[in-house]
C-alpha positions, -999 to +999 in steps of 0.1 A: -601-275+397-573-254+381-577-217+376-577-222+338-602-250+339-624-229+362-622-200+337-629-223+308-661-236+323-676-201+321-658-188+290-679-172+262-655-183+235-674-205+210-650-235+213-656-237+250-693-233+246-693-262+221-669-283+243-692-279+274-721-291+253-701-322+243-692-329+279-729-329+288-732-361+268-712-379+294-725-363+326-737-397+339-711-421+326-679-419+304-680-431+268-680-469+264-655-466+236-631-449+260-628-416+243-648-387+228-647-388+190-646-356+169-650-361+132-646-340+100-657-351+066-641-343+033-653-349-003-621-354-024-638-344-057-612-317-062-580-302-047-586-295-010-594-258-004-591-235+025-626-242+038-617-278+044-587-267+064-609-244+084-633-272+093-604-293+107-589-263+125-621-253+142-629-289+152-594-291+167-601-259+186-632-274+201-613-307+209-586-287+227-612-268+246-628-301+256-594-314+268-591-283+290-624-290+308-623-328+309-599-357+315-618-380+291-594-389+262-602-375+227-597-386+191-601-367+158-609-385+126-607-369+092-630-390+070-626-388+032-656-399+011-633-412-017-657-439-028-680-412-041-685-412-078-670-384-098-700-364-110-681-336-128-646-329-139-629-302-118-620-272-139-586-266-123-568-299-130-550-313-161-561-340-185-598-330-186-606-354-215-591-383-198-610-376-166-642-373-186-639-410-196-641-420-160-673-402-150-692-418-121-663-441-111-653-438-074-627-411-070-602-438-059-608-456-092-602-426-114-566-423-127-546-394-112-543-366-138-511-355-122-495-389-126-483-390-090-506-414-072-526-445-079-558-425-083-573-390-083-588-397-049-555-408-035-539-377-049-565-354-033-563-373+000-525-368+000-529-331-007-553-328+022-530-347+046-500-325+035-520-294+043-531-307+077-496-319+086-483-284+078-503-271+107-494-300+131-530-314+135-533-346+155-557-368+136-564-402+122-572-404+085-601-426+073-607-435+037-643-445+028-629-470+002-610-488+030-639-483+055-663-501+031-639-527+017-623-537+050-656-547+066-655-520+092-688-507+078-704-542+073-724-543+105-741-510+098-747-518+061-765-551+071-785-532+096-794-507+069-807-536+048-828-547+078-842-512+083-844-503+046-881-493+045-877-471+076-846-454+062-863-449+028-893-433+045-870-407+060-853-400+027-883-400+005-900-372+025-871-349+015-871-356-022-891-343-052-916-366-068-895-374-099-865-383-077-886-406-055-893-430-084-857-441-087-842-433-054-825-459-031-802-454-001-780-481-017-758-473-048-743-505-063-708-503-078-709-522-111-685-552-109-674-548-145-674-511-153-666-500-117-691-471-120-714-460-091-749-467-104-779-446-097-805-472-104-838-483-088-834-513-064-858-542-072-853-561-040-834-557-007-829-591+010-821-584+046-816-621+054-789-626+028-777-590+030-780-584-007-797-560-032-810-568-067-813-543-095-811-540-133-779-525-147-779-500-176-782-529-202-813-544-184-793-573-169-805-583-135-777-583-109-775-592-072-747-579-050-739-581-013-743-548+005-710-556+023-673-556+013-674-525-008-698-537-034-723-510-025-720-475-011-747-454+006-760-423-009-743-393+007-770-382+031-776-418+045-738-422+045-734-392+068-757-406+095-746-442+090-710-431+096-720-414+129-736-447+140-707-469+129-680-449+146-701-435+175-692-400+166-697-374+194-692-342+174-691-330+138-692-296+122-702-287+086-711-258+064-745-242+065-754-259+032-757-291+053-778-275+080-811-283+064-802-320+063-792-322+100-825-338+110-821-364+083-785-372+093-796-375+130-826-398+122-806-421+100-780-424+128-807-432+154-825-458+131-792-476+127-787-478+165-765-448+171-767-417+192-768-385+172-737-364+177-735-327+187-731-306+156-721-271+146-730-253+114-706-226+102-711-199+076-693-201+042-662-185+029-666-161+000-642-151-028-634-115-038-667-113-057-688-126-028-692-161-044-689-193-024-655-208-025-656-242-043-631-271-047-641-277-083-638-242-095-607-233-075-619-198-068-609-178-037-575-181-020-557-214-014-539-225+017-506-224-002-513-189-014-521-176+021-488-192+034-469-174+006-478-140+022-484-147+058-479-171+087-499-202+095-510-186+128-525-156+110-547-180+090-557-198+121-566-164+137-588-156+107-605-189+110-612-185+147-632-152+142-670-154+140-675-189+125-712-183+121-707-152+100-700-154+062-665-139+055-647-127+024-615-147+022-592-130-002-557-116-003-567-082+011-577-097+045-541-109+051-524-078+066-551-072+091-550-109+102-513-107+106-513-076+128-543-086+149-529-120+157-497-103+171-518-078+190-535-107+207-502-124+215-490-092+232-523-088+251-521-125+263-489-118+283-507-095+308-542-112+309-556-132+337-570-167+332-606-155+324-593-132+296-568-157+283-594-185+276-613-159+256-582-148+236-580-164+201-544-172+206-552-196+234-573-216+209-548-213+181-520-227+203-539-249+227-529-229+257-491-231+249-490-195+237-456-181+223-443-145+227-446-122+198-413-110+183-429-086+158-412-053+168-427-037+137-464-043+126-470-061+093-489-031+078-459-009+086-436-034+069-457-031+038-454+007+038-416+003+043-414-021+014-433+004-007-412+035+000-379+015-003-391-005-034-378-036-016-371-067-036-356-086-006-363-087+031-326-077+039-335-043+026-362-040+053-338-052+081-317-021+077-346+000+088-359-024+114-325-026+132-321+012+133-356+013+149-350-018+172-313-024+175-318-055+196-336-073+168-320-096+142-332-123+119-316-149+143-332-135+175-365-126+159-374-154+134-411-144+133-401-108+124-377-122+098-404-143+082-428-114+083-403-092+064-402-118+037-440-121+035-442-083+034-419-080+004-438-107-015-471-091-006-460-057-016-446-067-050-477-088-059-505-067-045-495-033-034-470-022-061-494-028-090-521-007-073-499+022-062-512+056-075-495+088-064-512+121-067-500+157-065-508+176-033-534+204-032-522+239-023-533+234+013-516+200+014-484+213-001-483+241+025-487+215+053-461+192+038-436+221+036-441+228+073-438+191+081-405+190+062-392+220+081-401+205+114-384+173+105-352+190+094-351+208+128-361+176+147-338+165+175-362+143+194-348+110+183-371+082+169-399+083+195-430+073+175-455+090+198-436+123+198-433+122+160-470+114+158-478+144+180-457+167+157-475+154+126-508+159+143-498+195+153-490+204+116-524+192+103-548+202+131-550+239+122-555+232+085-577+201+082-613+194+093-617+165+098-581+158+107-581+124+089-581+143+056-545+153+065-534+117+071-552+106+039-532+132+020-500+119+035-508+083+024-520+093-011-492+118-018-462+101-001-472+064-002-494+061-032-521+044-011-555+053+002-547+043+038-516+036+059-499+034+093-497+058+122-474+083+104-453+090+135-444+053+137-437+053+100-412+082+103-395+065+133-390+033+113-382+048+079-360+076+094-363+113+097-339+122+069-354+096+046-389+111+052-376+146+044-363+132+011-396+115+005-415+148+010-390+165-014-396+139-040-433+143-037-432+181-039-410+179-070-434+154-087-408+126-088-431+100-071-458+105-097-432+102-125-417+070-111 
């Protein structure tokens, strides 16, 4: 056993814990299908949001962890429930009135309001695949429409007709009395209107594989359960899909957790083995509300990638999946910096520490070297004091601080400089508020200025930090009040970087000028 595999078998990192649980399924014999199947489900009722991406990413992390501890082949399926009826019009798409005319039709039968694809479902599926491809996921895409219509699901649907009463007994226990009166696991798709119908089923004929019902006009109709004429209600569909595909692992949000026993039992009644599952906590927007596809609140994947790298988003997704997290623009700088801190740590870690490091899971063990010679939070402060409109303005400072760096040799640093300028202009600049120093703060700033004018110690960040510390220590208790004053008076922000590092990057003479401008009231007037 290799050193990494040995370490992985005892790692406390959650992807390895889940992977080891999946491996236990095949302690006695390998899977008959020849591979371990990981699945993620997606409801394309609106534009894909960042939570959907997180589900695929986290499943991929478990799949990679499994591949480290086992030689059994793996496969990841992304399954889109695009035969689902459109129950409400998403608020963040055009042509609302047109969409309203197609209520309850399968999403793949609703016209695309963007006019780009053959249906709204096809459009949303394409958006999902584009997002997933951006991150280089290896997956197979399954469409429920094709799955039902192609006959791949027929065997399970016929079995569902045979086990109808047993399946209904499972479902009815979970429903309120009024819902029980009309509920059926089967939803016919009207052959004329194309709408998914929520109607009572008068007869299920297991021998013929048909269902009989009255449509909205009272006309009795009989349809085969096969060939895409009927779809399963979403809870039975969940478990039936597990049985049909022999799924080994699926994760989902905590809103599904209470249904887990139902999904499992449906799968078992239909002849399948229930998969391993993992319930994660939800993402919240800036107001603490659940992020939703239909309302489009929170931050989108494209928005995150405007201001930060794909890896920083993956890092954010890795952290504490069972804890609800605010997912808004203000979490981006911390994610960027912590990701690169972990990259630098990885270089000196042993195998046991590496398999617990988030970057191993982000990169599947093929971990790159960080080229961030300046932290992202420092770049934001640099953009602020220089009022940068373009990343080339930041490179002048960066190259004086790190002469060996250039946009060509440090592409990650170059990209980060561009992200920082955009983030500064969109989020920091509108919030900047400078204040005048108090008398005590003014006295300390004057002394700091004098020490900088006399400084001949070069651009050593630690020595500069010690000097800043020495100016503040006799005057401020607690000392953090001194650093808060520096941020609020000189940077117009409530928090900031290690100030010695900032001086080293921005320049001693430039910092002297910044202090002069602050003492003269020019920053407040700007």
